[in-house]
DRENDO-1510 file (C-alpha; in Angstrom, 1 decimal, always signed):
<recs>
REC; n; res; u; v; w
REC; 1; MET; -3.0; +3.4; -16.5 .
REC; 2; ARG; -2.6; +0.4; -14.2 .
REC; 3; VAL; +0.9; -1.2; -14.2 .
REC; 4; ALA; +1.6; -4.7; -12.7 .
REC; 5; ARG; +4.7; -6.7; -11.9 .
REC; 6; PHE; +4.0; -10.3; -12.4 .
REC; 7; ARG; +5.4; -13.9; -12.6 .
REC; 8; ALA; +4.4; -15.8; -15.7 .
REC; 9; ALA; +3.8; -19.5; -16.0 .
REC; 10; ASP; +7.4; -20.1; -17.1 .
REC; 11; ASN; +8.7; -18.5; -13.8 .
REC; 12; THR; +10.0; -15.3; -15.7 .
REC; 13; ILE; +9.2; -12.0; -14.0 .
REC; 14; ALA; +7.9; -9.0; -16.0 .
REC; 15; PHE; +6.0; -5.8; -15.9 .
REC; 16; GLY; +2.8; -5.1; -17.7 .
REC; 17; VAL; -0.2; -3.0; -18.2 .
REC; 18; PHE; -3.8; -3.8; -18.2 .
REC; 19; ASP; -5.7; -3.8; -21.5 .
REC; 20; GLU; -9.1; -5.1; -22.8 .
REC; 21; ALA; -8.8; -8.8; -23.7 .
REC; 22; GLU; -8.5; -9.5; -27.4 .
REC; 23; ASN; -11.6; -11.5; -27.3 .
REC; 24; GLY; -13.5; -8.8; -25.6 .
REC; 25; GLU; -14.1; -10.5; -22.4 .
REC; 26; GLY; -12.3; -9.1; -19.3 .
REC; 27; GLU; -8.8; -7.7; -19.3 .
REC; 28; GLU; -5.3; -9.1; -20.2 .
REC; 29; LEU; -1.7; -8.0; -19.3 .
REC; 30; VAL; +0.4; -6.7; -22.0 .
REC; 31; GLU; +4.1; -7.4; -21.4 .
REC; 32; LEU; +6.5; -4.4; -21.2 .
REC; 33; VAL; +10.0; -4.5; -22.5 .
REC; 34; ALA; +11.3; -3.4; -19.1 .
REC; 35; ASP; +10.5; -1.7; -15.8 .
REC; 36; PRO; +8.4; +1.3; -16.8 .
REC; 37; LEU; +10.1; +3.5; -14.3 .
REC; 38; VAL; +13.2; +3.4; -16.4 .
REC; 39; ALA; +12.1; +2.2; -19.7 .
REC; 40; GLY; +8.7; +3.6; -20.5 .
REC; 41; TYR; +5.8; +1.9; -21.9 .
REC; 42; GLU; +7.2; +0.0; -24.9 .
REC; 43; THR; +5.7; -3.5; -25.2 .
REC; 44; THR; +6.9; -6.9; -26.3 .
REC; 45; GLY; +3.6; -7.8; -27.9 .
REC; 46; ARG; +3.0; -10.7; -25.7 .
REC; 47; ARG; -0.3; -10.8; -23.8 .
REC; 48; PHE; -1.3; -12.8; -20.7 .
REC; 49; SER; -4.7; -13.8; -19.2 .
REC; 50; LEU; -4.9; -12.8; -15.7 .
REC; 51; ASP; -5.3; -16.5; -14.6 .
REC; 52; GLU; -1.8; -17.2; -16.3 .
REC; 53; VAL; +0.1; -14.9; -14.0 .
REC; 54; THR; +0.9; -14.3; -10.4 .
REC; 55; LEU; +0.9; -10.6; -9.3 .
REC; 56; LEU; +3.9; -9.5; -7.3 .
REC; 57; ALA; +4.6; -6.4; -5.3 .
REC; 58; PRO; +4.4; -3.9; -8.2 .
REC; 59; VAL; +7.4; -2.1; -7.0 .
REC; 60; ILE; +10.5; -3.0; -4.9 .
REC; 61; PRO; +11.8; +0.5; -3.6 .
REC; 62; ARG; +15.2; +1.2; -4.8 .
REC; 63; SER; +16.4; +2.3; -1.5 .
REC; 64; LYS; +13.7; +3.0; +1.1 .
REC; 65; VAL; +9.9; +3.2; +2.2 .
REC; 66; VAL; +9.3; +6.6; +3.8 .
REC; 67; CYS; +6.3; +6.4; +6.2 .
REC; 68; ILE; +4.2; +9.1; +7.6 .
REC; 69; GLY; +3.0; +8.9; +11.1 .
REC; 70; LYS; -0.2; +10.5; +12.6 .
REC; 71; ASN; -1.7; +11.9; +9.4 .
REC; 72; TYR; -5.4; +11.6; +10.1 .
REC; 73; LEU; -7.0; +13.2; +13.1 .
REC; 74; ASP; -9.1; +10.2; +14.1 .
REC; 75; HIS; -5.9; +8.2; +14.2 .
REC; 76; VAL; -4.1; +10.8; +16.4 .
REC; 77; ALA; -7.0; +10.6; +18.9 .
REC; 78; GLU; -6.9; +6.7; +18.8 .
REC; 79; MET; -3.0; +6.7; +19.6 .
REC; 80; GLN; -3.7; +9.3; +22.4 .
REC; 81; GLU; -6.0; +6.9; +24.1 .
REC; 82; ARG; -3.7; +3.9; +23.7 .
REC; 83; GLY; -0.8; +5.7; +25.5 .
REC; 84; MET; +1.0; +7.2; +22.4 .
REC; 85; GLY; -0.2; +10.9; +23.0 .
REC; 86; GLY; +0.6; +14.1; +21.5 .
REC; 87; GLU; -1.1; +16.5; +19.1 .
REC; 88; ALA; -1.3; +16.1; +15.3 .
REC; 89; PRO; +2.2; +17.0; +14.1 .
REC; 90; LYS; +2.5; +20.5; +12.7 .
REC; 91; GLU; +4.9; +18.9; +9.9 .
REC; 92; PRO; +4.7; +15.4; +8.5 .
REC; 93; LEU; +6.1; +12.9; +10.9 .
REC; 94; LEU; +8.7; +10.6; +9.0 .
REC; 95; PHE; +10.1; +7.4; +9.6 .
REC; 96; LEU; +11.6; +4.5; +7.4 .
REC; 97; LYS; +11.0; +1.0; +6.6 .
REC; 98; PRO; +13.7; -1.0; +4.9 .
REC; 99; ASN; +12.9; -2.3; +1.4 .
REC; 100; THR; +13.4; -5.8; +2.7 .
REC; 101; ALA; +10.0; -5.5; +4.5 .
REC; 102; VAL; +8.3; -5.4; +1.1 .
REC; 103; ILE; +6.0; -8.3; +0.1 .
REC; 104; GLY; +3.4; -8.4; -2.6 .
REC; 105; PRO; -0.3; -9.5; -3.0 .
REC; 106; ASP; -1.2; -12.9; -1.3 .
REC; 107; ASP; +2.2; -13.2; +0.3 .
REC; 108; ALA; +2.1; -13.9; +4.0 .
REC; 109; ILE; +2.7; -11.4; +6.8 .
REC; 110; VAL; +4.8; -13.3; +9.3 .
REC; 111; ARG; +4.5; -12.4; +12.9 .
REC; 112; PRO; +7.9; -12.2; +14.5 .
REC; 113; SER; +8.7; -14.3; +17.5 .
REC; 114; LEU; +9.7; -11.2; +19.2 .
REC; 115; SER; +6.2; -9.6; +19.1 .
REC; 116; ASN; +2.8; -10.6; +20.8 .
REC; 117; GLN; +1.0; -7.5; +19.2 .
REC; 118; VAL; +1.2; -7.2; +15.6 .
REC; 119; GLU; -1.3; -4.7; +13.9 .
REC; 120; PHE; -2.6; -3.6; +10.5 .
REC; 121; GLU; -2.5; -0.1; +9.2 .
REC; 122; GLY; -4.1; +0.4; +5.7 .
REC; 123; GLU; -2.7; +3.2; +3.7 .
REC; 124; LEU; -2.4; +4.9; +0.2 .
REC; 125; ALA; +1.0; +4.6; -1.0 .
REC; 126; ILE; +3.0; +6.8; -3.3 .
REC; 127; VAL; +5.4; +5.4; -5.9 .
REC; 128; ILE; +8.2; +7.9; -6.9 .
REC; 129; GLY; +9.0; +8.1; -10.4 .
REC; 130; ALA; +11.9; +10.6; -10.8 .
REC; 131; LEU; +15.0; +11.6; -8.7 .
REC; 132; ALA; +13.7; +14.1; -6.2 .
REC; 133; LYS; +15.5; +16.5; -4.0 .
REC; 134; GLU; +13.9; +19.6; -2.3 .
REC; 135; VAL; +11.1; +19.5; -4.6 .
REC; 136; PRO; +8.5; +22.4; -4.0 .
REC; 137; GLU; +5.1; +21.5; -3.0 .
REC; 138; GLU; +3.6; +22.9; -6.3 .
REC; 139; ARG; +5.7; +20.5; -8.4 .
REC; 140; ALA; +5.6; +17.6; -6.1 .
REC; 141; LEU; +3.3; +15.4; -8.3 .
REC; 142; GLU; +5.8; +15.7; -11.3 .
REC; 143; VAL; +7.9; +13.3; -9.5 .
REC; 144; VAL; +5.3; +10.9; -8.8 .
REC; 145; PHE; +4.9; +7.7; -10.8 .
REC; 146; GLY; +1.8; +6.5; -9.4 .
REC; 147; PHE; -0.1; +5.0; -6.4 .
REC; 148; THR; -0.8; +1.6; -4.7 .
REC; 149; CYS; -2.3; +0.1; -1.5 .
REC; 150; GLY; +0.0; -0.3; +1.4 .
REC; 151; ASN; -0.2; -1.9; +4.8 .
REC; 152; ASP; +2.2; -0.3; +7.4 .
REC; 153; VAL; +2.4; -3.6; +9.6 .
REC; 154; THR; +3.6; -2.8; +13.2 .
REC; 155; ALA; +4.7; -4.8; +16.2 .
REC; 156; ARG; +3.0; -2.4; +18.5 .
REC; 157; ASP; +4.3; -3.8; +21.7 .
REC; 158; LEU; +7.9; -3.2; +20.3 .
REC; 159; GLN; +6.9; +0.3; +19.4 .
REC; 160; TYR; +5.9; +1.1; +22.9 .
REC; 161; ALA; +8.9; -0.6; +24.3 .
REC; 162; ASP; +11.4; +1.0; +22.0 .
REC; 163; GLY; +10.1; +4.4; +22.1 .
REC; 164; GLN; +11.2; +4.9; +18.4 .
REC; 165; TRP; +9.7; +2.8; +15.6 .
REC; 166; ALA; +12.5; +1.2; +13.3 .
REC; 167; ARG; +12.4; -2.2; +14.8 .
REC; 168; ALA; +8.6; -2.1; +15.4 .
REC; 169; LYS; +7.8; -1.3; +11.6 .
REC; 170; GLY; +10.8; -2.9; +9.8 .
REC; 171; PHE; +10.5; -6.6; +10.1 .
REC; 172; ASP; +10.5; -8.8; +7.0 .
REC; 173; THR; +7.0; -8.9; +5.5 .
REC; 174; PHE; +5.8; -5.7; +7.3 .
REC; 175; CYS; +5.3; -3.7; +4.1 .
REC; 176; PRO; +2.7; -5.4; +1.8 .
REC; 177; LEU; +2.3; -3.3; -1.5 .
REC; 178; GLY; -0.1; -3.9; -4.4 .
REC; 179; PRO; -1.8; -5.2; -6.2 .
REC; 180; VAL; -1.0; -2.6; -8.9 .
REC; 181; ILE; +0.3; +0.9; -9.6 .
REC; 182; GLU; -2.5; +3.3; -10.7 .
REC; 183; THR; -0.8; +6.2; -12.6 .
REC; 184; ASP; -3.9; +8.6; -12.9 .
REC; 185; LEU; -6.1; +9.2; -9.9 .
REC; 186; ASP; -8.1; +12.0; -8.5 .
REC; 187; LEU; -6.5; +12.2; -4.9 .
REC; 188; SER; -9.0; +14.6; -3.4 .
REC; 189; ASP; -11.4; +11.9; -2.0 .
REC; 190; LEU; -10.3; +8.4; -2.4 .
REC; 191; ALA; -12.1; +5.7; -0.1 .
REC; 192; ILE; -9.8; +3.5; +2.0 .
REC; 193; GLU; -10.9; +0.5; +3.6 .
REC; 194; THR; -9.4; -2.2; +5.7 .
REC; 195; ARG; -10.9; -5.5; +6.4 .
REC; 196; VAL; -9.8; -8.5; +8.6 .
REC; 197; ASN; -11.5; -11.8; +7.6 .
REC; 198; GLY; -14.1; -9.8; +5.8 .
REC; 199; GLU; -15.0; -7.5; +8.7 .
REC; 200; VAL; -14.4; -3.8; +8.1 .
REC; 201; LYS; -11.8; -2.2; +10.6 .
REC; 202; GLN; -10.9; +1.0; +8.9 .
REC; 203; ARG; -13.0; +3.3; +6.7 .
REC; 204; SER; -11.9; +6.7; +5.6 .
REC; 205; SER; -10.9; +8.9; +2.8 .
REC; 206; THR; -7.9; +10.9; +1.5 .
REC; 207; ALA; -10.1; +13.9; +2.0 .
REC; 208; HIS; -9.3; +13.6; +5.9 .
REC; 209; LEU; -5.4; +13.5; +5.3 .
REC; 210; ILE; -3.9; +16.3; +7.7 .
REC; 211; HIS; -1.0; +16.9; +5.2 .
REC; 212; SER; -1.7; +16.6; +1.6 .
REC; 213; ILE; +0.1; +14.2; -0.8 .
REC; 214; PRO; +2.0; +17.0; -2.6 .
REC; 215; LYS; +3.2; +18.3; +1.0 .
REC; 216; LEU; +4.2; +14.7; +2.1 .
REC; 217; VAL; +6.4; +14.4; -1.0 .
REC; 218; ALA; +7.8; +17.8; -0.9 .
REC; 219; HIS; +8.6; +17.4; +2.9 .
REC; 220; ALA; +10.2; +14.0; +2.4 .
REC; 221; SER; +12.5; +15.3; -0.4 .
REC; 222; GLN; +13.8; +18.0; +1.8 .
REC; 223; ALA; +15.2; +15.3; +4.2 .
REC; 224; PHE; +16.0; +12.4; +1.7 .
REC; 225; THR; +16.8; +12.4; -1.9 .
REC; 226; LEU; +14.0; +10.3; -3.3 .
REC; 227; LEU; +14.9; +7.7; -6.0 .
REC; 228; PRO; +12.7; +6.2; -8.7 .
REC; 229; GLY; +10.8; +3.4; -7.1 .
REC; 230; ASP; +11.0; +4.7; -3.7 .
REC; 231; VAL; +7.6; +4.5; -1.7 .
REC; 232; ILE; +5.8; +7.0; +0.5 .
REC; 233; LEU; +3.1; +5.5; +2.8 .
REC; 234; THR; +0.8; +8.4; +3.5 .
REC; 235; GLY; -0.7; +7.4; +7.0 .
REC; 236; THR; -3.4; +5.4; +8.3 .
REC; 237; PRO; -6.9; +6.3; +9.7 .
REC; 238; GLU; -8.5; +5.3; +12.9 .
REC; 239; GLY; -9.3; +1.6; +13.6 .
REC; 240; VAL; -5.9; -0.2; +13.5 .
REC; 241; GLY; -6.1; -3.6; +15.4 .
REC; 242; ALA; -4.6; -6.9; +15.8 .
REC; 243; LEU; -3.5; -9.6; +13.3 .
REC; 244; GLU; -3.5; -13.2; +14.5 .
REC; 245; PRO; -2.3; -16.3; +12.7 .
REC; 246; GLY; -4.8; -17.4; +10.3 .
REC; 247; ASP; -6.3; -14.0; +9.5 .
REC; 248; VAL; -6.6; -12.5; +6.0 .
REC; 249; VAL; -6.2; -8.7; +5.9 .
REC; 250; GLU; -7.4; -6.7; +2.9 .
REC; 251; VAL; -6.6; -3.0; +2.3 .
REC; 252; GLU; -8.6; -1.5; -0.5 .
REC; 253; VAL; -8.1; +1.9; -2.2 .
REC; 254; GLU; -10.6; +3.3; -4.6 .
REC; 255; GLY; -9.4; +3.2; -8.2 .
REC; 256; ILE; -6.5; +0.8; -7.4 .
REC; 257; GLY; -7.9; -2.4; -6.1 .
REC; 258; VAL; -7.5; -4.8; -3.1 .
REC; 259; LEU; -4.2; -5.8; -1.5 .
REC; 260; ARG; -4.9; -9.2; +0.3 .
REC; 261; ASN; -2.3; -10.8; +2.7 .
REC; 262; PRO; -2.8; -13.9; +4.9 .
REC; 263; VAL; -1.2; -13.8; +8.3 .
REC; 264; ARG; +1.0; -16.5; +9.8 .
</recs>
């Protein structure tokens, strides 16, 4: 099931699920009574054509975005070549973004005046669906609501300068999410692709993750209580690079869709 958060023409914000259009042509959004994370899938009966709505970030994390560093071997090698050395971590490498970094589809990534080197990192994002603390790996997917596309935007020069990642990763607009949440995916081999101005920059698959999605959820829940709506970014593959004003960056994850954001 694909879940969206959207703004209607009357400027109200609602949640909906995709369904075949009543006229049989394309899809429509069926409005939900409330956020499905807390209220399930009861509908209001209202239906919207996709050209009547604006898709928003499908979730605003209740408390945090948990990010995973160096979770693809080719990206580990890439970072070693760029002076951020070290072997692949034996356990998932955790850091946080504030929820104020989150933006949605077609929202602008804003390059901060403090940085001259802003880069994209396309990723699969996990949306947590239940309160989770010290969840065993074999039960980790039970606390997952679904999955979306994410972009772990990074001020790389500040990452080098600071030696830790909070500022470089945490600027406003540095966590695009969307366009929808898919609740049912085969996670074993999902294609992930990042494009800038239509040119492919990253191309990989979840088959190449060093640490699996259940392990990431379980490991994060050992450190932090995960709340419904929290997000885990699962790591980026090789190919990260610069974003300049006027660029358009797209992150596409198989089975979810395309997250598109301009840069200014």
